[in-house]
DRENMI-835476 format. One line per field, with one value per residue (C-alpha): residue in one letter; x, y, z. Coordinates in steps of 0.1 Angstrom, whole numbers. Example, Ala and Ser with C-alpha at 12.3 -4.5 7.8 and 13.67 -1.06 7.14 Angstrom:
<atoms>
code = (A / S)
c1 = (123 / 137)
c2 = (-45 / -11)
c3 = (78 / 71)
</atoms>
This chain:
<atoms>
code = (M / Y / Q / K / K / R / S / I / V / I / S / Y / V / L / L / F / L / F / S / C / A / P / H / Q / Q / P / N / E / L / S / S / L / D / H / F / N / G / E / D / F / N / W / K / A / L / T / G / H / D / V / F / V / A / S / R / S / S / E / S / E / E / V / M / A / K / I / Y / S / S / P / A / M / Q / E / L / Q / E / A / R / D / K / M / P / E / S / L / A / L / L / T / D / N / F / L / N / E / L / Y / E / D / F / D / K / M / S / E / H / Q / Q / Q / M / L / L / E / N / S / H / C / G / F / K / V / L / N / K / Q / T / D / P / K / R / F / A / L / I / H / Q / K / M / N / K / A / F / T / Y / L / R / Q / T / K / G / I / R / S / G / Y / A / F / V / G / N / I / A / K / S / N / V / G / G / Q / K / G / Y / I / V / N / M / S / T / G / E / L / I / E / L / P / I / S / S / A / W / H / G / I / G / F / E / E / D / S / E / R / T / P / L / G / Y / F / I / V / Y / E / K / Y / S / Q / P / G / W / Q / S / R / T / K / T / T / S / P / K / R / M / F / W / K / L / E / G / Q / A / Y / T / N / E / A / L / Y / I / Y / R / K / S / T / K / T / E / K / A / Y / I / C / S / N / Q / F / G / L / I / G / Q / N / F / G / A / E / F / V / D / L / E / A / I / K / Y / L / R / K / N / P / D / E / F / A / F / I / D / N / S / N / S / G / I / R / Q / L / Y / L / H / G / T / N / R / E / D / Q / L / G / Y / E / L / S / G / G / C / V / R / M / S / N / L / N / S / F / I / I / K / E / I / V / K / K / Q / Q / T / M / P / V / F / L / D / A / A / A / L / H / P / P / K / K / V / N / L / P / G / F / D / T / S / D / L / E / S / V / Y / N / E / Q / S / I / V / I / R / K / Q / N / M / L / D / S / M / T / L / N / N / K / L / Y / T / K / I / L / P / P / L / A / N / S / I / A / Y / R / M / S / K / I / E / K / Q / S / A / D / V / K / I / S / I / N / V / P / F / P / E / S / A / M / K / Y / W / L / H / M / Q / D / T / S / D / Y / S / H / I / P / F / Q / Q / H / F / G / F / R / G / E / Y / Y / K / D / M / L / K / T / S / N / T / H / P / F / F / K / K / Y / D / Y / E / E / I / K / S / Y / F / T / G / R / L / D / D / A / K / G / R / L / Q / E / D / L / S / R / A / F / I / K / Y / D / L / D / T / A / E / M / F / D / I / V / N / I / E / E / Q / T / I / V / D / P / Y / F / K / D / D / N / D / S / I / S / G / I / E / F / L / S / I / S / D / E / R / R / R / V / M / H / Y / M / G / L / L / D / T / L / A / T / E / F / P / E / N / L / E / N / W / E / H / L / N / W / I / N / A / Y / T / F / L / R / D / N / E / P / G / T / Q / P / A / G / E / I / D / Y / Y / D / A / I / M / A / Q / A / Y / I / Y / A / M / G / E / R / E / L / Y / E / R / E / I / K / A / G / K / L / L / P / I / K / G / Q / E / F / Q / D / Y / L / V / S / K / Y / G / P / E / G / A / L / K / L / M / D / E / I / G / L / W / K / L / F / Q / Y / S / R / S / S / E / N / T / A / N / M / K / I / T / T / V / S / R / P / K / E / E / M / I / W / G / I / H / R / L / A / E / A / Y / Y / S / K / Y / K / W / I / S / N / Q / Y / V / I / T / S / S / V / N / G / Q / A / I / S / L / A / D)
c1 = (0 / 28 / 46 / 13 / 8 / 44 / 41 / 10 / 28 / 58 / 35 / 18 / 52 / 64 / 32 / 36 / 72 / 63 / 35 / 56 / 87 / 92 / 75 / 94 / 73 / 74 / 90 / 67 / 61 / 34 / 12 / 16 / 50 / 34 / 10 / 28 / 9 / -16 / -52 / -57 / -76 / -106 / -99 / -64 / -76 / -108 / -105 / -135 / -140 / -168 / -193 / -215 / -247 / -253 / -281 / -311 / -328 / -360 / -345 / -338 / -370 / -362 / -326 / -338 / -360 / -333 / -308 / -331 / -319 / -290 / -276 / -276 / -260 / -233 / -228 / -225 / -200 / -179 / -182 / -166 / -135 / -132 / -106 / -119 / -122 / -147 / -165 / -173 / -189 / -208 / -222 / -234 / -254 / -267 / -279 / -297 / -313 / -325 / -341 / -357 / -368 / -403 / -406 / -399 / -429 / -437 / -426 / -392 / -388 / -396 / -371 / -344 / -352 / -357 / -342 / -313 / -276 / -244 / -215 / -189 / -157 / -130 / -95 / -64 / -34 / -55 / -89 / -78 / -41 / -40 / -68 / -56 / -22 / -37 / -58 / -29 / -8 / -34 / -47 / -12 / -13 / -46 / -33 / 1 / -15 / -36 / -8 / 23 / 11 / -18 / -2 / -34 / -20 / -51 / -89 / -108 / -109 / -129 / -112 / -132 / -121 / -144 / -129 / -155 / -169 / -155 / -120 / -128 / -138 / -169 / -156 / -152 / -129 / -132 / -96 / -81 / -54 / -33 / -32 / -42 / -70 / -98 / -136 / -145 / -181 / -199 / -204 / -218 / -202 / -212 / -227 / -209 / -175 / -149 / -149 / -147 / -169 / -202 / -233 / -212 / -228 / -194 / -176 / -144 / -112 / -89 / -90 / -122 / -133 / -167 / -176 / -203 / -211 / -199 / -211 / -200 / -230 / -249 / -230 / -253 / -233 / -243 / -240 / -275 / -280 / -309 / -316 / -324 / -361 / -359 / -338 / -348 / -363 / -358 / -341 / -356 / -346 / -323 / -352 / -365 / -399 / -411 / -399 / -389 / -414 / -385 / -347 / -343 / -352 / -388 / -393 / -385 / -422 / -430 / -401 / -371 / -337 / -333 / -307 / -318 / -310 / -278 / -258 / -222 / -212 / -179 / -159 / -131 / -96 / -77 / -76 / -55 / -21 / -10 / 3 / -19 / -4 / -33 / -36 / -63 / -36 / -26 / -62 / -74 / -41 / -36 / -4 / 5 / 15 / -18 / -42 / -27 / -32 / -68 / -94 / -123 / -132 / -165 / -180 / -203 / -217 / -222 / -239 / -217 / -222 / -215 / -250 / -275 / -298 / -330 / -311 / -292 / -295 / -272 / -244 / -211 / -218 / -211 / -248 / -251 / -256 / -222 / -223 / -210 / -238 / -236 / -262 / -284 / -272 / -235 / -243 / -251 / -216 / -201 / -225 / -210 / -174 / -183 / -201 / -172 / -144 / -165 / -147 / -138 / -111 / -121 / -100 / -114 / -92 / -96 / -75 / -79 / -76 / -77 / -80 / -115 / -142 / -177 / -202 / -240 / -253 / -286 / -318 / -310 / -326 / -302 / -327 / -329 / -301 / -303 / -283 / -306 / -323 / -341 / -344 / -325 / -347 / -339 / -363 / -366 / -387 / -393 / -390 / -417 / -428 / -446 / -414 / -403 / -371 / -355 / -368 / -357 / -322 / -317 / -331 / -315 / -280 / -275 / -298 / -308 / -273 / -256 / -286 / -283 / -246 / -250 / -277 / -256 / -224 / -242 / -258 / -224 / -212 / -239 / -252 / -290 / -297 / -329 / -336 / -366 / -371 / -402 / -408 / -436 / -446 / -469 / -479 / -499 / -537 / -544 / -562 / -587 / -600 / -605 / -641 / -649 / -637 / -670 / -684 / -654 / -662 / -695 / -683 / -655 / -660 / -636 / -638 / -656 / -631 / -603 / -569 / -548 / -522 / -529 / -497 / -461 / -438 / -424 / -457 / -458 / -494 / -506 / -521 / -489 / -469 / -492 / -488 / -452 / -460 / -495 / -483 / -463 / -465 / -469 / -497 / -515 / -550 / -554 / -581 / -572 / -570 / -542 / -523 / -528 / -517 / -487 / -473 / -481 / -460 / -432 / -431 / -431 / -402 / -382 / -387 / -376 / -345 / -336 / -339 / -315 / -290 / -293 / -285 / -253 / -244 / -251 / -227 / -201 / -202 / -205 / -241 / -265 / -287 / -312 / -321 / -324 / -362 / -367 / -345 / -350 / -386 / -395 / -429 / -446 / -466 / -464 / -467 / -503 / -516 / -537 / -562 / -570 / -571 / -603 / -600 / -602 / -636 / -622 / -614 / -603 / -584 / -562 / -532 / -507 / -521 / -511 / -519 / -501 / -516 / -521 / -543 / -562 / -575 / -592 / -609 / -619 / -637 / -655 / -669 / -678 / -696 / -715 / -726 / -739 / -758 / -774 / -779 / -780 / -793 / -806 / -770 / -763 / -791 / -783 / -745 / -740 / -707 / -722 / -754 / -740 / -737 / -775 / -778 / -761 / -774 / -802 / -774 / -760 / -775 / -760 / -726 / -696 / -687 / -721 / -729 / -721 / -686 / -680 / -711 / -707 / -719 / -724 / -690 / -672 / -689 / -680 / -645 / -639 / -652 / -631 / -600 / -607 / -613 / -581 / -560 / -576 / -569 / -532 / -528 / -544 / -522 / -491 / -503 / -507 / -470 / -459 / -477 / -455 / -480 / -461 / -490 / -482 / -516 / -525 / -554 / -585 / -572 / -565 / -599 / -614 / -593 / -608 / -643 / -639 / -626 / -651 / -679 / -688 / -701 / -674 / -646 / -658 / -665 / -630 / -614 / -634 / -622 / -586 / -586 / -598 / -572 / -545 / -557 / -556 / -521 / -508 / -523 / -502 / -470 / -439 / -448 / -479 / -474 / -510 / -506 / -538 / -546 / -575 / -583 / -607 / -622 / -655 / -668 / -693 / -675 / -695 / -679 / -644 / -649 / -625 / -599 / -602 / -597 / -567 / -550 / -555 / -542 / -511 / -507 / -510 / -487 / -457 / -467 / -472 / -437 / -442 / -466 / -445 / -421 / -404 / -394 / -372 / -366 / -343 / -329 / -309 / -320 / -340 / -310 / -304 / -281 / -266 / -258 / -221 / -200)
c2 = (0 / 24 / 17 / 25 / 57 / 67 / 61 / 84 / 112 / 110 / 112 / 143 / 159 / 153 / 166 / 198 / 203 / 198 / 223 / 250 / 246 / 271 / 256 / 252 / 260 / 233 / 240 / 253 / 226 / 222 / 193 / 180 / 168 / 144 / 128 / 106 / 73 / 58 / 54 / 28 / -5 / -9 / -45 / -37 / -9 / -24 / -61 / -60 / -50 / -26 / -46 / -24 / -41 / -38 / -14 / -32 / -21 / -17 / 14 / 33 / 54 / 62 / 71 / 94 / 112 / 114 / 128 / 156 / 172 / 196 / 185 / 149 / 157 / 176 / 146 / 122 / 145 / 146 / 108 / 103 / 123 / 109 / 84 / 49 / 43 / 71 / 65 / 30 / 45 / 70 / 42 / 25 / 56 / 61 / 25 / 29 / 61 / 44 / 17 / 41 / 68 / 55 / 51 / 88 / 111 / 133 / 162 / 147 / 138 / 173 / 188 / 164 / 172 / 209 / 223 / 202 / 212 / 193 / 217 / 189 / 199 / 173 / 188 / 171 / 178 / 169 / 186 / 219 / 220 / 257 / 255 / 220 / 236 / 266 / 245 / 224 / 255 / 273 / 242 / 227 / 226 / 206 / 181 / 179 / 173 / 144 / 128 / 135 / 140 / 114 / 91 / 89 / 77 / 60 / 63 / 95 / 125 / 157 / 191 / 222 / 258 / 279 / 312 / 338 / 335 / 369 / 354 / 322 / 301 / 281 / 252 / 216 / 190 / 152 / 142 / 110 / 105 / 84 / 106 / 141 / 144 / 166 / 169 / 205 / 213 / 242 / 242 / 267 / 272 / 295 / 329 / 340 / 328 / 306 / 297 / 269 / 279 / 262 / 280 / 304 / 293 / 293 / 266 / 252 / 243 / 214 / 176 / 156 / 120 / 109 / 74 / 53 / 41 / 57 / 41 / 65 / 66 / 98 / 112 / 135 / 142 / 109 / 99 / 93 / 83 / 72 / 58 / 79 / 73 / 97 / 123 / 157 / 144 / 166 / 154 / 167 / 155 / 129 / 114 / 116 / 133 / 143 / 157 / 193 / 216 / 233 / 230 / 267 / 295 / 305 / 322 / 313 / 314 / 289 / 265 / 270 / 256 / 219 / 192 / 170 / 137 / 127 / 140 / 130 / 136 / 155 / 141 / 165 / 151 / 182 / 186 / 217 / 201 / 196 / 224 / 223 / 244 / 262 / 285 / 302 / 318 / 339 / 345 / 356 / 374 / 354 / 347 / 311 / 301 / 315 / 301 / 269 / 248 / 244 / 223 / 211 / 182 / 197 / 191 / 165 / 189 / 214 / 189 / 197 / 179 / 178 / 175 / 180 / 210 / 226 / 258 / 247 / 282 / 294 / 270 / 287 / 314 / 315 / 312 / 281 / 279 / 263 / 230 / 225 / 223 / 206 / 197 / 167 / 150 / 154 / 141 / 107 / 105 / 112 / 85 / 60 / 69 / 66 / 34 / 18 / 31 / 31 / 63 / 95 / 120 / 157 / 188 / 223 / 253 / 288 / 301 / 331 / 320 / 356 / 392 / 402 / 408 / 421 / 393 / 396 / 372 / 354 / 359 / 352 / 356 / 356 / 336 / 309 / 286 / 249 / 251 / 275 / 253 / 262 / 226 / 194 / 166 / 129 / 109 / 71 / 59 / 26 / 9 / -12 / 10 / -20 / -40 / -28 / -49 / -35 / 0 / 2 / -12 / 16 / 43 / 32 / 26 / 48 / 78 / 88 / 86 / 108 / 131 / 136 / 141 / 168 / 186 / 186 / 197 / 226 / 237 / 236 / 263 / 289 / 308 / 309 / 272 / 257 / 228 / 214 / 179 / 166 / 129 / 117 / 85 / 83 / 51 / 49 / 49 / 13 / 2 / -18 / 14 / 33 / 22 / 33 / 68 / 86 / 66 / 75 / 112 / 107 / 85 / 83 / 46 / 27 / -6 / -23 / -9 / -32 / -15 / -37 / -29 / -46 / -37 / -30 / -3 / -25 / -38 / -69 / -83 / -90 / -124 / -136 / -123 / -138 / -172 / -173 / -156 / -151 / -127 / -104 / -71 / -49 / -69 / -81 / -68 / -43 / -22 / 14 / 12 / -13 / 10 / 40 / 21 / 7 / 39 / 59 / 33 / 35 / 73 / 72 / 46 / 68 / 99 / 80 / 66 / 100 / 115 / 88 / 95 / 133 / 127 / 109 / 136 / 165 / 149 / 145 / 182 / 194 / 206 / 206 / 175 / 190 / 216 / 192 / 188 / 226 / 235 / 205 / 202 / 169 / 168 / 137 / 133 / 169 / 159 / 151 / 148 / 179 / 156 / 140 / 172 / 183 / 219 / 206 / 191 / 157 / 126 / 130 / 105 / 88 / 110 / 82 / 77 / 97 / 96 / 108 / 135 / 110 / 87 / 117 / 124 / 90 / 100 / 133 / 116 / 92 / 123 / 139 / 107 / 105 / 141 / 133 / 103 / 121 / 157 / 152 / 116 / 126 / 129 / 92 / 85 / 111 / 107 / 74 / 65 / 66 / 46 / 15 / 30 / 34 / -3 / 2 / 36 / 18 / 3 / 36 / 36 / 2 / 5 / -5 / -41 / -54 / -71 / -109 / -116 / -113 / -91 / -55 / -27 / 10 / 19 / -7 / 9 / 45 / 36 / 18 / 48 / 71 / 52 / 55 / 93 / 98 / 78 / 97 / 131 / 122 / 109 / 141 / 163 / 145 / 148 / 186 / 187 / 166 / 191 / 218 / 232 / 231 / 237 / 248 / 234 / 199 / 182 / 203 / 232 / 209 / 194 / 229 / 236 / 205 / 215 / 250 / 235 / 206 / 213 / 190 / 161 / 163 / 165 / 135 / 115 / 123 / 113 / 81 / 72 / 81 / 64 / 31 / 34 / 41 / 11 / -11 / 0 / -4 / -39 / -50 / -32 / -45 / -22 / -43 / -63 / -74 / -105 / -98 / -81 / -63 / -79 / -51 / -19 / -25 / -49 / -36 / -21 / -41 / -72 / -58 / -42 / -64 / -62 / -24 / -23 / -46 / -30 / 5 / -4 / -19 / 13 / 36 / 15 / 33 / 64 / 49 / 53 / 91 / 89 / 64 / 81 / 83 / 119 / 135 / 173 / 191 / 226 / 244 / 280 / 279 / 268 / 235 / 209 / 178 / 144 / 151 / 170)
c3 = (0 / 9 / -24 / -43 / -25 / -30 / -67 / -68 / -49 / -73 / -103 / -89 / -82 / -117 / -132 / -110 / -121 / -158 / -155 / -138 / -161 / -190 / -220 / -252 / -283 / -310 / -343 / -369 / -395 / -421 / -411 / -446 / -436 / -411 / -436 / -460 / -460 / -484 / -476 / -448 / -450 / -427 / -420 / -409 / -387 / -371 / -379 / -402 / -438 / -450 / -470 / -492 / -505 / -542 / -552 / -567 / -599 / -579 / -563 / -595 / -592 / -556 / -565 / -593 / -568 / -542 / -567 / -577 / -544 / -549 / -515 / -526 / -559 / -539 / -517 / -546 / -564 / -532 / -527 / -562 / -550 / -515 / -503 / -509 / -471 / -467 / -499 / -486 / -455 / -476 / -497 / -466 / -457 / -492 / -494 / -461 / -473 / -505 / -484 / -459 / -482 / -487 / -449 / -444 / -442 / -472 / -451 / -444 / -480 / -490 / -466 / -479 / -516 / -513 / -481 / -470 / -471 / -477 / -486 / -488 / -505 / -510 / -505 / -516 / -539 / -570 / -563 / -549 / -540 / -531 / -504 / -493 / -485 / -469 / -444 / -435 / -429 / -408 / -389 / -386 / -348 / -347 / -372 / -355 / -321 / -334 / -354 / -332 / -297 / -297 / -323 / -344 / -378 / -393 / -394 / -395 / -371 / -371 / -368 / -364 / -371 / -348 / -357 / -368 / -403 / -412 / -412 / -429 / -398 / -391 / -411 / -401 / -416 / -418 / -418 / -432 / -406 / -430 / -461 / -447 / -472 / -460 / -465 / -457 / -445 / -429 / -392 / -366 / -331 / -303 / -307 / -275 / -288 / -272 / -236 / -210 / -181 / -173 / -184 / -205 / -238 / -254 / -274 / -258 / -277 / -276 / -278 / -274 / -281 / -294 / -283 / -300 / -265 / -233 / -201 / -174 / -150 / -153 / -182 / -202 / -234 / -249 / -285 / -300 / -336 / -357 / -392 / -422 / -418 / -388 / -406 / -393 / -361 / -330 / -299 / -266 / -232 / -248 / -267 / -303 / -302 / -337 / -370 / -373 / -390 / -409 / -412 / -415 / -392 / -398 / -365 / -329 / -320 / -348 / -338 / -316 / -324 / -317 / -320 / -349 / -366 / -348 / -318 / -308 / -272 / -269 / -240 / -232 / -228 / -216 / -178 / -174 / -168 / -204 / -227 / -258 / -286 / -303 / -333 / -313 / -291 / -320 / -332 / -297 / -289 / -257 / -237 / -245 / -209 / -196 / -222 / -235 / -203 / -211 / -193 / -214 / -191 / -181 / -216 / -201 / -175 / -203 / -226 / -256 / -289 / -326 / -339 / -368 / -366 / -377 / -384 / -415 / -429 / -401 / -409 / -417 / -390 / -353 / -341 / -319 / -281 / -275 / -294 / -330 / -355 / -388 / -415 / -408 / -440 / -430 / -395 / -410 / -425 / -391 / -377 / -402 / -391 / -354 / -359 / -378 / -355 / -323 / -314 / -333 / -322 / -324 / -322 / -320 / -327 / -341 / -370 / -393 / -429 / -442 / -429 / -417 / -443 / -439 / -434 / -432 / -406 / -414 / -393 / -356 / -322 / -293 / -272 / -299 / -286 / -280 / -247 / -229 / -203 / -170 / -160 / -167 / -178 / -176 / -198 / -199 / -229 / -246 / -212 / -197 / -168 / -152 / -151 / -116 / -114 / -146 / -140 / -104 / -112 / -137 / -114 / -81 / -95 / -126 / -122 / -87 / -70 / -97 / -96 / -58 / -61 / -88 / -68 / -36 / -56 / -72 / -39 / -22 / -47 / -39 / -9 / -12 / -17 / -31 / -54 / -72 / -84 / -102 / -109 / -132 / -150 / -180 / -199 / -231 / -230 / -239 / -270 / -249 / -233 / -266 / -271 / -236 / -243 / -245 / -216 / -194 / -197 / -179 / -150 / -124 / -119 / -142 / -124 / -153 / -180 / -191 / -194 / -216 / -243 / -275 / -293 / -280 / -291 / -319 / -330 / -309 / -306 / -271 / -278 / -293 / -264 / -238 / -254 / -241 / -208 / -196 / -169 / -192 / -172 / -203 / -220 / -188 / -182 / -154 / -138 / -133 / -95 / -99 / -123 / -100 / -69 / -86 / -100 / -68 / -50 / -75 / -72 / -34 / -35 / -59 / -37 / -7 / -24 / -38 / -2 / 10 / -18 / -11 / 26 / 17 / -9 / 15 / 40 / 12 / 4 / 40 / 37 / 66 / 63 / 88 / 62 / 33 / 35 / 37 / 7 / -16 / -29 / -45 / -63 / -77 / -109 / -122 / -158 / -166 / -202 / -208 / -225 / -191 / -169 / -151 / -164 / -200 / -194 / -200 / -179 / -143 / -122 / -148 / -144 / -152 / -187 / -218 / -255 / -286 / -308 / -335 / -314 / -300 / -334 / -333 / -300 / -315 / -344 / -320 / -303 / -337 / -348 / -315 / -319 / -354 / -341 / -313 / -326 / -364 / -369 / -404 / -416 / -409 / -433 / -459 / -460 / -478 / -462 / -427 / -434 / -419 / -384 / -383 / -376 / -342 / -329 / -309 / -288 / -278 / -243 / -236 / -218 / -240 / -237 / -226 / -259 / -261 / -272 / -309 / -315 / -326 / -304 / -311 / -298 / -319 / -350 / -343 / -332 / -366 / -385 / -363 / -371 / -408 / -405 / -385 / -410 / -439 / -423 / -418 / -453 / -468 / -446 / -459 / -495 / -490 / -478 / -508 / -531 / -517 / -492 / -460 / -437 / -401 / -390 / -379 / -361 / -357 / -378 / -407 / -404 / -405 / -436 / -453 / -443 / -457 / -489 / -494 / -469 / -439 / -459 / -486 / -461 / -441 / -473 / -486 / -453 / -454 / -489 / -483 / -448 / -463 / -490 / -464 / -443 / -474 / -483 / -448 / -446 / -475 / -465 / -447 / -417 / -410 / -378 / -374 / -396 / -416 / -449 / -465 / -498 / -509 / -495 / -513 / -487 / -461 / -431 / -406 / -422 / -418 / -384 / -363 / -390 / -391 / -354 / -354 / -384 / -372 / -337 / -353 / -374 / -344 / -322 / -337 / -319 / -285 / -273 / -274 / -245 / -225 / -202 / -168 / -164 / -137 / -140 / -117 / -111 / -84 / -79 / -111 / -132 / -150 / -137 / -152 / -139 / -134 / -109)
</atoms>
């Protein structure tokens, strides 16, 4: 033990002596002198070749459509000039895009074809020898650090020049660490400039590593990637939520700035004890011995990333909130590199390529920055909230102890101490309760209502799942009191465990544990779906359930059909597509589920028609987008738009026709997990009613994960914190 401690002491002494000694500047060399190898071989580097699948002739039409995009043409032109090792990875992405293109919404397709950016420029001695030499001269210190100091002689790295755009900065470079060849692309770093402090909204310099998977408990700057079918999807609270309305700045009120597509966590590797020779010293006119011992190790606390953005029109200018933005398209090439290498070295520096020039910045709002948070949110999704063993293991070992530590650490640094923690659980409103929707609004007794999920997040059908385990916690049938009691207990347990962890953390940071309950406020179940709140004249008492916007439209149309049946019954007779419901209106006064098994009741009928309307409405909306009409309206506003255009009967008839067509198409697609097909839409609906229910439930199951979440938000003195200290 003594020898071990002695070795540690000696190491610290040597480190101190090295830091205090006068530092010798390295000789000025062009980084081109360091790159003299040929392009590397992936198998030699990683142990595995890159296998690129051949493109089938069936995709020619899709390819033609994709390459109508200027950005895709630019990417393909760059691909043809890239080193072979990067061209292979680019082909991987392109093949995945060809396969996923038809799975993207029309809105996503439109953004890809019309609004997306690439900006790739391949720089080598053949393509642009003058600029190639200039970048290697100006960014010499970054390349030298990676090659000489860190010994990275193969694979790909990312180097960013975060000098201002008026001197040629705001460019990123994908660097072949064997040959020195570069792919230049536009980036965007912090509006507030360069800096290392927490909450400064500035971009740090130095050496970082991006890991495909980084398992440090509580680390917030995590890499998250997706497939092309979710290109332009927004990341909120570390989870994909929905596609962006735009990928350019329309207005902050319409849509704020978000991380989109892919994010790559920057894990700082400079801890303040190493001299890092930076071109930024000259650019910022700093004293080398004061500025070069940089510490960027708080990048996790600051939640810094390379990431795609919905502000692609601001690329090339210093307009981010601290992260390094890039185009969504380019983020998928970075994804391929990180996936293949499992890591990617990153170096950020600042170098003036030319004297200052006048630059006109695009539209910008200083409050429109991704890193402006008042609360830190931890969101668990796609986790079975009824599986207490798995959920508690994650909470009690990986989330609550680091959270308590972060709260106590932040409170130890301030005088007036107060903290707020809010814990909430929401699970999807189950399909079995959908037909009871109207009935539930008139009663507070849910004891006779079955709460059972029919489809899982990946389209698993409950009857198939229960064959293997008849007690599967997600697909088991519950009554609401069971759900309410279970989740109330889970929240109480989580609150108690967090208080225990806080007590230990308060002791660690010399805080008074006697004051803990007065200065740390922990609230339970603060997130309640607005659809289920009393003040919305809706259902009370089911605060643990939530429902996506897409499935709410089904409920809306159930209400509309019920209003027609009770207030305007003549329309069911006069509007041909609704005639079939007349046969069931006499059953309206019977409670749902009281008919003999297998027989259709009134609520089965209107629910089937509501599913058709909702699917028709969504398909018509997507067609409007495809036609170039990017409508910032959905739901009721879009329905009103259709009514104004076609009249009430015409709008409903059109949604009926398109909804049946959509259901037919879905039943015959590869997405269909219901294991049944519609052979024709001309059959009477009452003969297809159970198939309509099952297919529509399968279709809408892809939206269920949005309403499935365990959320912990936290703040100290009204400011966001992160799970790190």
